N, CA, C and O atoms as CSV, one atom per row, in Angstrom:
chain,resi,resn,atom,element,x,y,z
A,1,MET,N,N,133.293,171.866,116.950
A,1,MET,CA,C,133.670,172.905,116.008
A,1,MET,C,C,132.438,173.284,115.198
A,1,MET,O,O,131.636,172.425,114.831
A,2,LYS,N,N,132.297,174.571,114.924
A,2,LYS,CA,C,131.207,175.069,114.090
A,2,LYS,C,C,131.796,175.612,112.787
A,2,LYS,O,O,132.607,176.538,112.791
A,3,ILE,N,N,131.366,175.010,111.672
A,3,ILE,CA,C,131.832,175.409,110.344
A,3,ILE,C,C,130.678,176.064,109.587
A,3,ILE,O,O,129.550,175.572,109.592
A,4,LEU,N,N,130.987,177.175,108.942
A,4,LEU,CA,C,130.048,177.843,108.058
A,4,LEU,C,C,130.440,177.507,106.622
A,4,LEU,O,O,131.563,177.778,106.198
A,5,LEU,N,N,129.510,176.918,105.881
A,5,LEU,CA,C,129.715,176.634,104.464
A,5,LEU,C,C,128.930,177.653,103.663
A,5,LEU,O,O,127.706,177.735,103.766
A,6,ILE,N,N,129.645,178.429,102.864
A,6,ILE,CA,C,129.031,179.474,102.045
A,6,ILE,C,C,129.190,179.109,100.576
A,6,ILE,O,O,130.291,178.819,100.108
A,7,ASN,N,N,128.076,179.128,99.859
A,7,ASN,CA,C,128.089,178.915,98.418
A,7,ASN,C,C,127.549,180.142,97.720
A,7,ASN,O,O,126.493,180.664,98.076
A,8,GLY,N,N,128.286,180.597,96.719
A,8,GLY,CA,C,127.913,181.799,95.992
A,8,GLY,C,C,126.999,181.541,94.811
A,8,GLY,O,O,126.288,180.537,94.766
A,9,PRO,N,N,127.025,182.463,93.849
A,9,PRO,CA,C,126.065,182.457,92.755
A,9,PRO,C,C,126.108,181.199,91.895
A,9,PRO,O,O,127.166,180.651,91.586
A,10,ASN,N,N,124.915,180.776,91.530
A,10,ASN,CA,C,124.664,179.658,90.617
A,10,ASN,C,C,124.934,178.284,91.209
A,10,ASN,O,O,124.662,177.277,90.555
A,11,LEU,N,N,125.457,178.212,92.415
A,11,LEU,CA,C,125.706,176.893,92.991
A,11,LEU,C,C,124.406,176.191,93.361
A,11,LEU,O,O,124.374,174.967,93.483
A,12,ASN,N,N,123.351,176.948,93.539
A,12,ASN,CA,C,122.035,176.339,93.736
A,12,ASN,C,C,121.557,175.632,92.462
A,12,ASN,O,O,120.570,174.898,92.497
A,13,PHE,N,N,122.248,175.849,91.346
A,13,PHE,CA,C,121.910,175.205,90.075
A,13,PHE,C,C,122.803,174.002,89.770
A,13,PHE,O,O,122.879,173.556,88.625
A,14,LEU,N,N,123.479,173.479,90.797
A,14,LEU,CA,C,124.242,172.248,90.602
A,14,LEU,C,C,123.299,171.176,90.060
A,14,LEU,O,O,122.137,171.102,90.459
A,15,GLY,N,N,123.800,170.361,89.162
A,15,GLY,CA,C,122.990,169.319,88.557
A,15,GLY,C,C,122.179,169.809,87.377
A,15,GLY,O,O,121.624,169.009,86.623
A,16,ILE,N,N,122.108,171.113,87.213
A,16,ILE,CA,C,121.367,171.721,86.106
A,16,ILE,C,C,122.345,172.408,85.159
A,16,ILE,O,O,122.284,172.221,83.943
A,17,ARG,N,N,123.233,173.193,85.723
A,17,ARG,CA,C,124.155,174.039,84.962
A,17,ARG,C,C,125.449,173.296,84.636
A,17,ARG,O,O,126.061,172.704,85.525
A,18,ASP,N,N,125.865,173.321,83.389
A,18,ASP,CA,C,127.155,172.780,82.953
A,18,ASP,C,C,127.490,171.446,83.619
A,18,ASP,O,O,128.486,171.333,84.333
A,19,ARG,N,N,126.664,170.456,83.384
A,19,ARG,CA,C,126.842,169.138,84.007
A,19,ARG,C,C,128.191,168.497,83.684
A,19,ARG,O,O,128.736,167.743,84.490
A,20,ASP,N,N,128.727,168.801,82.501
A,20,ASP,CA,C,130.021,168.242,82.133
A,20,ASP,C,C,131.144,168.826,82.988
A,20,ASP,O,O,132.207,168.215,83.106
A,21,ILE,N,N,130.930,169.982,83.580
A,21,ILE,CA,C,131.929,170.618,84.437
A,21,ILE,C,C,131.636,170.353,85.909
A,21,ILE,O,O,132.540,170.010,86.671
A,22,TYR,N,N,130.370,170.511,86.315
A,22,TYR,CA,C,130.005,170.465,87.732
A,22,TYR,C,C,129.339,169.165,88.167
A,22,TYR,O,O,129.090,168.972,89.357
A,23,GLY,N,N,129.050,168.276,87.231
A,23,GLY,CA,C,128.453,166.996,87.569
A,23,GLY,C,C,126.933,167.040,87.585
A,23,GLY,O,O,126.317,168.058,87.270
A,24,THR,N,N,126.352,165.919,87.958
A,24,THR,CA,C,124.895,165.766,87.904
A,24,THR,C,C,124.236,165.797,89.275
A,24,THR,O,O,123.008,165.800,89.362
A,25,VAL,N,N,125.010,165.819,90.331
A,25,VAL,CA,C,124.441,165.896,91.680
A,25,VAL,C,C,123.891,167.300,91.887
A,25,VAL,O,O,124.578,168.285,91.615
A,26,ASP,N,N,122.650,167.396,92.371
A,26,ASP,CA,C,122.049,168.708,92.573
A,26,ASP,C,C,122.476,169.312,93.916
A,26,ASP,O,O,123.175,168.678,94.707
A,27,TYR,N,N,122.039,170.543,94.149
A,27,TYR,CA,C,122.454,171.262,95.363
A,27,TYR,C,C,122.021,170.537,96.631
A,27,TYR,O,O,122.775,170.485,97.602
A,28,GLU,N,N,120.824,169.982,96.630
A,28,GLU,CA,C,120.359,169.230,97.809
A,28,GLU,C,C,121.238,168.007,98.046
A,28,GLU,O,O,121.482,167.628,99.191
A,29,GLY,N,N,121.711,167.394,96.969
A,29,GLY,CA,C,122.629,166.262,97.092
A,29,GLY,C,C,123.941,166.680,97.730
A,29,GLY,O,O,124.487,165.964,98.570
A,30,LEU,N,N,124.450,167.845,97.330
A,30,LEU,CA,C,125.662,168.374,97.949
A,30,LEU,C,C,125.435,168.608,99.433
A,30,LEU,O,O,126.258,168.219,100.262
A,31,LEU,N,N,124.318,169.243,99.768
A,31,LEU,CA,C,124.034,169.530,101.178
A,31,LEU,C,C,123.921,168.248,101.991
A,31,LEU,O,O,124.417,168.187,103.116
A,32,SER,N,N,123.284,167.238,101.446
A,32,SER,CA,C,123.179,165.952,102.150
A,32,SER,C,C,124.560,165.364,102.405
A,32,SER,O,O,124.846,164.871,103.496
A,33,MET,N,N,125.417,165.423,101.380
A,33,MET,CA,C,126.765,164.871,101.496
A,33,MET,C,C,127.577,165.585,102.578
A,33,MET,O,O,128.213,164.931,103.404
A,34,VAL,N,N,127.560,166.923,102.580
A,34,VAL,CA,C,128.385,167.649,103.548
A,34,VAL,C,C,127.803,167.546,104.956
A,34,VAL,O,O,128.551,167.498,105.933
A,35,ARG,N,N,126.490,167.513,105.065
A,35,ARG,CA,C,125.872,167.360,106.397
A,35,ARG,C,C,126.179,165.990,106.985
A,35,ARG,O,O,126.452,165.868,108.179
A,36,GLU,N,N,126.134,164.960,106.144
A,36,GLU,CA,C,126.475,163.614,106.607
A,36,GLU,C,C,127.924,163.562,107.090
A,36,GLU,O,O,128.226,162.952,108.116
A,37,HIS,N,N,128.810,164.205,106.342
A,37,HIS,CA,C,130.216,164.221,106.736
A,37,HIS,C,C,130.411,165.002,108.048
A,37,HIS,O,O,131.187,164.591,108.911
A,38,ALA,N,N,129.709,166.114,108.185
A,38,ALA,CA,C,129.809,166.903,109.416
A,38,ALA,C,C,129.349,166.074,110.617
A,38,ALA,O,O,129.966,166.110,111.681
A,39,GLU,N,N,128.268,165.334,110.433
A,39,GLU,CA,C,127.772,164.484,111.530
A,39,GLU,C,C,128.796,163.415,111.884
A,39,GLU,O,O,129.045,163.140,113.058
A,40,LYS,N,N,129.385,162.818,110.857
A,40,LYS,CA,C,130.403,161.792,111.060
A,40,LYS,C,C,131.614,162.355,111.811
A,40,LYS,O,O,132.192,161.687,112.669
A,41,ARG,N,N,131.983,163.580,111.479
A,41,ARG,CA,C,133.145,164.221,112.113
A,41,ARG,C,C,132.764,164.966,113.398
A,41,ARG,O,O,133.618,165.570,114.047
A,42,GLN,N,N,131.502,164.918,113.750
A,42,GLN,CA,C,130.986,165.527,114.977
A,42,GLN,C,C,131.228,167.029,115.044
A,42,GLN,O,O,131.692,167.559,116.053
A,43,VAL,N,N,130.902,167.698,113.943
A,43,VAL,CA,C,130.980,169.150,113.899
A,43,VAL,C,C,129.607,169.705,113.523
A,43,VAL,O,O,128.791,169.024,112.902
A,44,THR,N,N,129.381,170.934,113.910
A,44,THR,CA,C,128.166,171.643,113.529
A,44,THR,C,C,128.419,172.323,112.195
A,44,THR,O,O,129.445,172.978,112.008
A,45,LEU,N,N,127.486,172.169,111.270
A,45,LEU,CA,C,127.642,172.760,109.947
A,45,LEU,C,C,126.448,173.643,109.647
A,45,LEU,O,O,125.299,173.206,109.713
A,46,ASP,N,N,126.735,174.891,109.317
A,46,ASP,CA,C,125.710,175.845,108.914
A,46,ASP,C,C,125.935,176.130,107.438
A,46,ASP,O,O,127.008,176.598,107.057
A,47,CYS,N,N,124.932,175.852,106.596
A,47,CYS,CA,C,125.056,176.037,105.152
A,47,CYS,C,C,124.280,177.259,104.702
A,47,CYS,O,O,123.143,177.481,105.121
A,48,PHE,N,N,124.907,178.049,103.844
A,48,PHE,CA,C,124.291,179.271,103.329
A,48,PHE,C,C,124.628,179.402,101.856
A,48,PHE,O,O,125.775,179.206,101.455
A,49,GLN,N,N,123.626,179.734,101.051
A,49,GLN,CA,C,123.850,179.985,99.631
A,49,GLN,C,C,123.090,181.231,99.233
A,49,GLN,O,O,121.960,181.450,99.668
A,50,SER,N,N,123.725,182.053,98.394
A,50,SER,CA,C,123.049,183.208,97.833
A,50,SER,C,C,123.654,183.545,96.484
A,50,SER,O,O,124.840,183.327,96.238
A,51,ASN,N,N,122.813,184.081,95.619
A,51,ASN,CA,C,123.277,184.609,94.341
A,51,ASN,C,C,123.616,186.091,94.462
A,51,ASN,O,O,124.033,186.722,93.490
A,52,SER,N,N,123.437,186.638,95.652
A,52,SER,CA,C,123.640,188.062,95.894
A,52,SER,C,C,124.937,188.311,96.661
A,52,SER,O,O,125.164,187.747,97.732
A,53,GLU,N,N,125.764,189.150,96.099
A,53,GLU,CA,C,127.045,189.489,96.724
A,53,GLU,C,C,126.844,190.080,98.117
A,53,GLU,O,O,127.555,189.714,99.053
A,54,GLY,N,N,125.888,190.982,98.260
A,54,GLY,CA,C,125.643,191.615,99.551
A,54,GLY,C,C,125.214,190.618,100.617
A,54,GLY,O,O,125.636,190.721,101.768
A,55,ALA,N,N,124.383,189.656,100.244
A,55,ALA,CA,C,123.942,188.642,101.209
A,55,ALA,C,C,125.113,187.782,101.670
A,55,ALA,O,O,125.175,187.396,102.837
A,56,LEU,N,N,126.038,187.479,100.768
A,56,LEU,CA,C,127.225,186.700,101.140
A,56,LEU,C,C,128.088,187.485,102.126
A,56,LEU,O,O,128.575,186.935,103.114
A,57,ILE,N,N,128.268,188.761,101.850
A,57,ILE,CA,C,129.051,189.619,102.739
A,57,ILE,C,C,128.372,189.726,104.099
A,57,ILE,O,O,129.032,189.638,105.134
A,58,ASP,N,N,127.063,189.914,104.100
A,58,ASP,CA,C,126.318,189.984,105.366
A,58,ASP,C,C,126.514,188.709,106.177
A,58,ASP,O,O,126.706,188.771,107.391
A,59,ARG,N,N,126.468,187.545,105.510
A,59,ARG,CA,C,126.606,186.286,106.250
A,59,ARG,C,C,128.008,186.128,106.815
A,59,ARG,O,O,128.168,185.629,107.929
A,60,ILE,N,N,129.010,186.537,106.082
A,60,ILE,CA,C,130.383,186.490,106.603
A,60,ILE,C,C,130.495,187.389,107.827
A,60,ILE,O,O,131.105,187.006,108.826
A,61,GLN,N,N,129.917,188.567,107.758
A,61,GLN,CA,C,129.971,189.486,108.899
A,61,GLN,C,C,129.206,188.926,110.097
A,61,GLN,O,O,129.650,189.095,111.233
A,62,GLU,N,N,128.074,188.268,109.874
A,62,GLU,CA,C,127.324,187.643,110.968
A,62,GLU,C,C,128.140,186.547,111.642
A,62,GLU,O,O,128.028,186.338,112.849
A,63,ALA,N,N,128.955,185.855,110.867
A,63,ALA,CA,C,129.767,184.759,111.399
A,63,ALA,C,C,130.747,185.242,112.460
A,63,ALA,O,O,131.183,184.466,113.311
A,64,TYR,N,N,131.087,186.505,112.408
A,64,TYR,CA,C,132.025,187.065,113.377
A,64,TYR,C,C,131.538,186.887,114.808
A,64,TYR,O,O,132.344,186.736,115.725
A,65,SER,N,N,130.218,186.904,115.002
A,65,SER,CA,C,129.699,186.842,116.363
A,65,SER,C,C,128.755,185.671,116.620
A,65,SER,O,O,128.082,185.646,117.650
A,66,ASP,N,N,128.691,184.697,115.705
A,66,ASP,CA,C,127.751,183.592,115.921
A,66,ASP,C,C,128.405,182.272,116.319
A,66,ASP,O,O,127.760,181.224,116.292
A,67,GLY,N,N,129.668,182.321,116.683
A,67,GLY,CA,C,130.354,181.110,117.124
A,67,GLY,C,C,131.025,180.316,116.022
A,67,GLY,O,O,131.540,179.227,116.278
A,68,THR,N,N,131.032,180.830,114.805
A,68,THR,CA,C,131.697,180.153,113.690
A,68,THR,C,C,133.185,180.017,113.992
A,68,THR,O,O,133.837,180.968,114.423
A,69,GLU,N,N,133.712,178.808,113.757
A,69,GLU,CA,C,135.128,178.540,114.028
A,69,GLU,C,C,135.930,178.240,112.766
A,69,GLU,O,O,137.146,178.061,112.832
A,70,GLY,N,N,135.265,178.185,111.631
A,70,GLY,CA,C,135.930,177.958,110.359
A,70,GLY,C,C,134.943,178.183,109.233
A,70,GLY,O,O,133.748,177.936,109.395
A,71,ILE,N,N,135.431,178.649,108.094
A,71,ILE,CA,C,134.581,178.923,106.942
A,71,ILE,C,C,135.109,178.167,105.729
A,71,ILE,O,O,136.300,178.211,105.421
A,72,VAL,N,N,134.200,177.471,105.045
A,72,VAL,CA,C,134.459,176.915,103.724
A,72,VAL,C,C,133.622,177.755,102.778
A,72,VAL,O,O,132.411,177.884,102.957
A,73,ILE,N,N,134.268,178.324,101.771
A,73,ILE,CA,C,133.536,179.196,100.846
A,73,ILE,C,C,133.823,178.841,99.400
A,73,ILE,O,O,134.975,178.732,98.981
A,74,ASN,N,N,132.749,178.663,98.650
A,74,ASN,CA,C,132.842,178.580,97.191
A,74,ASN,C,C,132.206,179.869,96.693
A,74,ASN,O,O,130.983,179.955,96.579
A,75,PRO,N,N,133.024,180.868,96.398
A,75,PRO,CA,C,132.480,182.165,96.002
A,75,PRO,C,C,131.902,182.189,94.599
A,75,PRO,O,O,131.367,183.211,94.170
A,76,GLY,N,N,132.001,181.074,93.870
A,76,GLY,CA,C,131.527,181.065,92.497
A,76,GLY,C,C,132.259,182.130,91.695
A,76,GLY,O,O,133.443,182.379,91.919
A,77,ALA,N,N,131.561,182.749,90.775
A,77,ALA,CA,C,132.175,183.760,89.906
A,77,ALA,C,C,132.699,184.961,90.678
A,77,ALA,O,O,133.591,185.658,90.196
A,78,TYR,N,N,132.164,185.216,91.868
A,78,TYR,CA,C,132.654,186.354,92.655
A,78,TYR,C,C,134.131,186.206,93.024
A,78,TYR,O,O,134.796,187.198,93.322
A,79,ALA,N,N,134.641,184.992,93.008
A,79,ALA,CA,C,136.062,184.773,93.308
A,79,ALA,C,C,136.963,185.559,92.365
A,79,ALA,O,O,138.081,185.928,92.725
A,80,HIS,N,N,136.475,185.812,91.167
A,80,HIS,CA,C,137.325,186.386,90.131
A,80,HIS,C,C,137.304,187.910,90.068
A,80,HIS,O,O,138.119,188.518,89.374
A,81,TYR,N,N,136.365,188.532,90.798
A,81,TYR,CA,C,136.315,189.992,90.694
A,81,TYR,C,C,135.736,190.728,91.895
A,81,TYR,O,O,135.718,191.959,91.896
A,82,SER,N,N,135.266,190.027,92.906
A,82,SER,CA,C,134.607,190.732,94.003
A,82,SER,C,C,135.592,191.150,95.094
A,82,SER,O,O,135.924,190.380,95.995
A,83,TYR,N,N,136.038,192.377,94.978
A,83,TYR,CA,C,136.908,192.909,96.026
A,83,TYR,C,C,136.123,193.183,97.300
A,83,TYR,O,O,136.703,193.213,98.385
A,84,ALA,N,N,134.817,193.382,97.188
A,84,ALA,CA,C,133.980,193.558,98.374
A,84,ALA,C,C,133.921,192.250,99.174
A,84,ALA,O,O,134.014,192.272,100.401
A,85,LEU,N,N,133.770,191.127,98.492
A,85,LEU,CA,C,133.775,189.826,99.168
A,85,LEU,C,C,135.155,189.545,99.751
A,85,LEU,O,O,135.279,189.031,100.863
A,86,ARG,N,N,136.180,189.885,98.995
A,86,ARG,CA,C,137.559,189.723,99.494
A,86,ARG,C,C,137.751,190.520,100.782
A,86,ARG,O,O,138.308,190.007,101.753
A,87,ASP,N,N,137.295,191.768,100.793
A,87,ASP,CA,C,137.452,192.607,101.985
A,87,ASP,C,C,136.708,192.027,103.182
A,87,ASP,O,O,137.209,192.074,104.305
A,88,ALA,N,N,135.514,191.479,102.950
A,88,ALA,CA,C,134.762,190.865,104.049
A,88,ALA,C,C,135.527,189.678,104.620
A,88,ALA,O,O,135.628,189.531,105.838
A,89,LEU,N,N,136.061,188.838,103.754
A,89,LEU,CA,C,136.849,187.686,104.218
A,89,LEU,C,C,138.126,188.135,104.915
A,89,LEU,O,O,138.530,187.550,105.920
A,90,ASP,N,N,138.754,189.167,104.385
A,90,ASP,CA,C,140.011,189.662,104.952
A,90,ASP,C,C,139.807,190.342,106.307
A,90,ASP,O,O,140.742,190.430,107.102
A,91,SER,N,N,138.609,190.814,106.568
A,91,SER,CA,C,138.315,191.460,107.846
A,91,SER,C,C,138.212,190.462,108.986
A,91,SER,O,O,138.234,190.842,110.157
A,92,TYR,N,N,138.101,189.202,108.646
A,92,TYR,CA,C,137.783,188.167,109.626
A,92,TYR,C,C,139.009,187.280,109.838
A,92,TYR,O,O,139.144,186.234,109.203
A,93,HIS,N,N,139.903,187.706,110.739
A,93,HIS,CA,C,141.172,187.003,110.948
A,93,HIS,C,C,141.130,185.974,112.073
A,93,HIS,O,O,142.112,185.264,112.291
A,94,THR,N,N,140.025,185.882,112.783
A,94,THR,CA,C,139.993,185.015,113.961
A,94,THR,C,C,139.644,183.568,113.639
A,94,THR,O,O,139.750,182.713,114.519
A,95,VAL,N,N,139.234,183.265,112.422
A,95,VAL,CA,C,138.942,181.879,112.049
A,95,VAL,C,C,139.586,181.557,110.702
A,95,VAL,O,O,139.745,182.438,109.857
A,96,PRO,N,N,139.955,180.297,110.509
A,96,PRO,CA,C,140.505,179.899,109.211
A,96,PRO,C,C,139.413,179.829,108.152
A,96,PRO,O,O,138.258,179.515,108.439
A,97,LYS,N,N,139.814,180.132,106.920
A,97,LYS,CA,C,138.903,180.134,105.783
A,97,LYS,C,C,139.529,179.313,104.653
A,97,LYS,O,O,140.696,179.495,104.308
A,98,ILE,N,N,138.732,178.411,104.089
A,98,ILE,CA,C,139.185,177.597,102.961
A,98,ILE,C,C,138.303,177.905,101.761
A,98,ILE,O,O,137.078,177.803,101.839
A,99,GLU,N,N,138.928,178.283,100.651
A,99,GLU,CA,C,138.189,178.513,99.414
A,99,GLU,C,C,138.146,177.213,98.622
A,99,GLU,O,O,139.125,176.468,98.568
A,100,ILE,N,N,137.000,176.958,98.013
A,100,ILE,CA,C,136.857,175.738,97.218
A,100,ILE,C,C,136.293,176.068,95.847
A,100,ILE,O,O,135.438,176.941,95.698
A,101,HIS,N,N,136.793,175.347,94.847
A,101,HIS,CA,C,136.258,175.414,93.484
A,101,HIS,C,C,136.054,173.985,93.009
A,101,HIS,O,O,136.977,173.172,93.066
A,102,ILE,N,N,134.868,173.681,92.546
A,102,ILE,CA,C,134.530,172.332,92.097
A,102,ILE,C,C,135.382,171.933,90.899
A,102,ILE,O,O,135.909,170.822,90.845
A,103,SER,N,N,135.512,172.842,89.943
A,103,SER,CA,C,136.305,172.564,88.744
A,103,SER,C,C,137.725,173.103,88.936
A,103,SER,O,O,138.010,173.838,89.882
A,104,ASP,N,N,138.589,172.720,88.022
A,104,ASP,CA,C,139.961,173.237,88.046
A,104,ASP,C,C,139.979,174.569,87.314
A,104,ASP,O,O,140.041,174.616,86.085
A,105,ILE,N,N,139.923,175.651,88.084
A,105,ILE,CA,C,139.855,176.989,87.493
A,105,ILE,C,C,141.117,177.332,86.700
A,105,ILE,O,O,141.101,178.246,85.875
A,106,ASN,N,N,142.194,176.615,86.944
A,106,ASN,CA,C,143.459,176.903,86.257
A,106,ASN,C,C,143.483,176.439,84.805
A,106,ASN,O,O,144.373,176.825,84.047
A,107,VAL,N,N,142.512,175.616,84.411
A,107,VAL,CA,C,142.491,175.130,83.032
A,107,VAL,C,C,141.218,175.561,82.309
A,107,VAL,O,O,140.904,175.050,81.234
A,108,ARG,N,N,140.503,176.483,82.890
A,108,ARG,CA,C,139.264,176.965,82.281
A,108,ARG,C,C,139.502,178.321,81.618
A,108,ARG,O,O,140.640,178.664,81.297
A,109,ASP,N,N,138.448,179.081,81.416
A,109,ASP,CA,C,138.559,180.393,80.781
A,109,ASP,C,C,139.620,181.232,81.483
A,109,ASP,O,O,139.818,181.116,82.693
A,110,GLU,N,N,140.288,182.064,80.727
A,110,GLU,CA,C,141.362,182.909,81.277
A,110,GLU,C,C,140.887,183.707,82.486
A,110,GLU,O,O,141.600,183.795,83.485
A,111,PHE,N,N,139.688,184.289,82.409
A,111,PHE,CA,C,139.205,185.130,83.512
A,111,PHE,C,C,138.970,184.343,84.791
A,111,PHE,O,O,138.925,184.933,85.870
A,112,ARG,N,N,138.818,183.026,84.701
A,112,ARG,CA,C,138.587,182.198,85.890
A,112,ARG,C,C,139.886,181.790,86.583
A,112,ARG,O,O,139.846,181.238,87.683
A,113,ARG,N,N,140.998,182.043,85.979
A,113,ARG,CA,C,142.268,181.534,86.506
A,113,ARG,C,C,142.814,182.337,87.672
A,113,ARG,O,O,143.743,181.896,88.348
A,114,THR,N,N,142.253,183.503,87.913
A,114,THR,CA,C,142.698,184.328,89.030
A,114,THR,C,C,141.568,184.460,90.032
A,114,THR,O,O,140.445,184.819,89.677
A,115,SER,N,N,141.871,184.169,91.275
A,115,SER,CA,C,140.904,184.379,92.355
A,115,SER,C,C,141.400,185.531,93.205
A,115,SER,O,O,142.509,185.484,93.737
A,116,VAL,N,N,140.584,186.563,93.334
A,116,VAL,CA,C,140.962,187.690,94.190
A,116,VAL,C,C,140.659,187.387,95.654
A,116,VAL,O,O,141.154,188.075,96.546
A,117,THR,N,N,139.842,186.354,95.905
A,117,THR,CA,C,139.487,186.010,97.283
A,117,THR,C,C,140.444,184.993,97.905
A,117,THR,O,O,140.624,184.982,99.122
A,118,ALA,N,N,141.052,184.151,97.095
A,118,ALA,CA,C,141.936,183.104,97.619
A,118,ALA,C,C,143.087,183.641,98.476
A,118,ALA,O,O,143.399,183.034,99.501
A,119,PRO,N,N,143.731,184.751,98.102
A,119,PRO,CA,C,144.856,185.216,98.914
A,119,PRO,C,C,144.505,185.580,100.359
A,119,PRO,O,O,145.391,185.618,101.213
A,120,VAL,N,N,143.239,185.846,100.644
A,120,VAL,CA,C,142.865,186.178,102.025
A,120,VAL,C,C,142.266,184.974,102.750
A,120,VAL,O,O,141.769,185.092,103.870
A,121,CYS,N,N,142.321,183.812,102.089
A,121,CYS,CA,C,141.905,182.569,102.728
A,121,CYS,C,C,143.156,181.808,103.178
A,121,CYS,O,O,144.266,182.092,102.727
A,122,ASP,N,N,142.960,180.855,104.059
A,122,ASP,CA,C,144.085,180.097,104.614
A,122,ASP,C,C,144.426,178.860,103.795
A,122,ASP,O,O,145.466,178.236,104.007
A,123,GLY,N,N,143.562,178.513,102.873
A,123,GLY,CA,C,143.795,177.353,102.025
A,123,GLY,C,C,142.840,177.376,100.858
A,123,GLY,O,O,141.873,178.138,100.844
A,124,ILE,N,N,143.116,176.535,99.876
A,124,ILE,CA,C,142.267,176.458,98.687
A,124,ILE,C,C,142.233,175.016,98.205
A,124,ILE,O,O,143.239,174.308,98.236
A,125,VAL,N,N,141.063,174.599,97.762
A,125,VAL,CA,C,140.859,173.275,97.170
A,125,VAL,C,C,140.276,173.507,95.783
A,125,VAL,O,O,139.237,174.149,95.633
A,126,ILE,N,N,140.958,172.977,94.774
A,126,ILE,CA,C,140.565,173.221,93.386
A,126,ILE,C,C,140.446,171.906,92.630
A,126,ILE,O,O,141.319,171.042,92.719
A,127,GLY,N,N,139.354,171.766,91.885
A,127,GLY,CA,C,139.228,170.698,90.904
A,127,GLY,C,C,138.980,169.307,91.446
A,127,GLY,O,O,139.267,168.327,90.759
A,128,GLU,N,N,138.458,169.188,92.653
A,128,GLU,CA,C,138.180,167.863,93.221
A,128,GLU,C,C,136.700,167.499,93.143
A,128,GLU,O,O,136.257,166.551,93.791
A,129,GLY,N,N,135.938,168.247,92.354
A,129,GLY,CA,C,134.509,167.995,92.289
A,129,GLY,C,C,133.868,168.285,93.635
A,129,GLY,O,O,134.401,169.051,94.439
A,130,LEU,N,N,132.726,167.671,93.872
A,130,LEU,CA,C,132.032,167.914,95.141
A,130,LEU,C,C,132.808,167.360,96.329
A,130,LEU,O,O,132.614,167.816,97.456
A,131,GLN,N,N,133.672,166.397,96.098
A,131,GLN,CA,C,134.506,165.863,97.189
A,131,GLN,C,C,135.442,166.930,97.750
A,131,GLN,O,O,135.943,166.798,98.867
A,132,GLY,N,N,135.675,167.985,96.976
A,132,GLY,CA,C,136.492,169.091,97.460
A,132,GLY,C,C,135.904,169.739,98.704
A,132,GLY,O,O,136.643,170.250,99.546
A,133,TYR,N,N,134.587,169.722,98.826
A,133,TYR,CA,C,133.952,170.265,100.029
A,133,TYR,C,C,134.338,169.449,101.260
A,133,TYR,O,O,134.614,170.003,102.324
A,134,ILE,N,N,134.353,168.133,101.103
A,134,ILE,CA,C,134.746,167.252,102.206
A,134,ILE,C,C,136.202,167.514,102.570
A,134,ILE,O,O,136.549,167.618,103.747
A,135,HIS,N,N,137.051,167.618,101.548
A,135,HIS,CA,C,138.470,167.901,101.775
A,135,HIS,C,C,138.638,169.225,102.529
A,135,HIS,O,O,139.412,169.307,103.483
A,136,ALA,N,N,137.915,170.253,102.100
A,136,ALA,CA,C,138.019,171.563,102.751
A,136,ALA,C,C,137.552,171.495,104.209
A,136,ALA,O,O,138.184,172.073,105.094
A,137,MET,N,N,136.454,170.793,104.451
A,137,MET,CA,C,135.978,170.634,105.831
A,137,MET,C,C,137.023,169.913,106.675
A,137,MET,O,O,137.301,170.319,107.804
A,138,ASP,N,N,137.603,168.845,106.129
A,138,ASP,CA,C,138.622,168.092,106.866
A,138,ASP,C,C,139.857,168.947,107.144
A,138,ASP,O,O,140.477,168.820,108.200
A,139,MET,N,N,140.210,169.809,106.205
A,139,MET,CA,C,141.347,170.709,106.436
A,139,MET,C,C,141.094,171.580,107.661
A,139,MET,O,O,141.993,171.788,108.476
A,140,LEU,N,N,139.878,172.085,107.789
A,140,LEU,CA,C,139.540,172.910,108.953
A,140,LEU,C,C,139.533,172.086,110.227
A,140,LEU,O,O,140.125,172.476,111.234
A,141,ILE,N,N,138.863,170.951,110.180
A,141,ILE,CA,C,138.723,170.101,111.360
A,141,ILE,C,C,140.083,169.618,111.849
A,141,ILE,O,O,140.356,169.615,113.049
A,142,ASP,N,N,140.933,169.209,110.911
A,142,ASP,CA,C,142.240,168.644,111.255
A,142,ASP,C,C,143.342,169.691,111.378
A,142,ASP,O,O,144.457,169.370,111.790
A,143,GLY,N,N,143.042,170.940,111.024
A,143,GLY,CA,C,144.042,172.003,111.105
A,143,GLY,C,C,145.154,171.846,110.093
A,143,GLY,O,O,146.295,172.216,110.371
A,144,THR,N,N,144.845,171.300,108.913
A,144,THR,CA,C,145.885,171.033,107.908
A,144,THR,C,C,145.848,172.017,106.757
A,144,THR,O,O,146.202,171.665,105.632
A,145,TYR,N,N,145.427,173.236,107.018
A,145,TYR,CA,C,145.264,174.220,105.961
A,145,TYR,C,C,146.468,175.129,105.806
A,145,TYR,O,O,146.533,175.873,104.827
A,146,GLU,N,N,147.398,175.106,106.697
A,146,GLU,CA,C,148.560,175.999,106.604
A,146,GLU,C,C,149.321,175.758,105.303
A,146,GLU,O,O,149.630,174.621,104.945
A,147,ASN,N,N,149.612,176.841,104.615
A,147,ASN,CA,C,150.404,176.804,103.384
A,147,ASN,C,C,149.819,175.877,102.324
A,147,ASN,O,O,150.568,175.223,101.598
A,148,SER,N,N,148.505,175.812,102.224
A,148,SER,CA,C,147.914,174.915,101.236
A,148,SER,C,C,147.594,175.619,99.926
A,148,SER,O,O,146.907,175.053,99.076
A,149,HIS,N,N,148.074,176.834,99.751
A,149,HIS,CA,C,147.829,177.552,98.487
A,149,HIS,C,C,148.635,176.923,97.382
A,149,HIS,O,O,148.572,177.376,96.239
């Protein structure tokens, strides 16, 4: 199985930004953790991060023809207002998509409580810290994402 992991804006600042919310592990630490898990589960993992909405959309569109079989996406702040990102995800019905949020967006600022991208994903993982990425990958690998909203 080939999984595409997409991280949106500011996730490259893990370990720097809001440590009380996102923890102290940096972005390279996250990548090491998910790559190790992918190797253990014998899946191919392609990791992509951008602070640019257009680059995220371009990568989702590229996934349509590059053999991607599942997407884990942490859209960052774009989850709350990017209808362009939502449309890109919604255009891609041939693979399952799991949205992940490191923190519990339901107990944070009011504007963070609504995700416009989650409804076009097949599952969502919220508030599990960086372990949520592992959970999201396992949902794809094991096919346990149905009705996980």
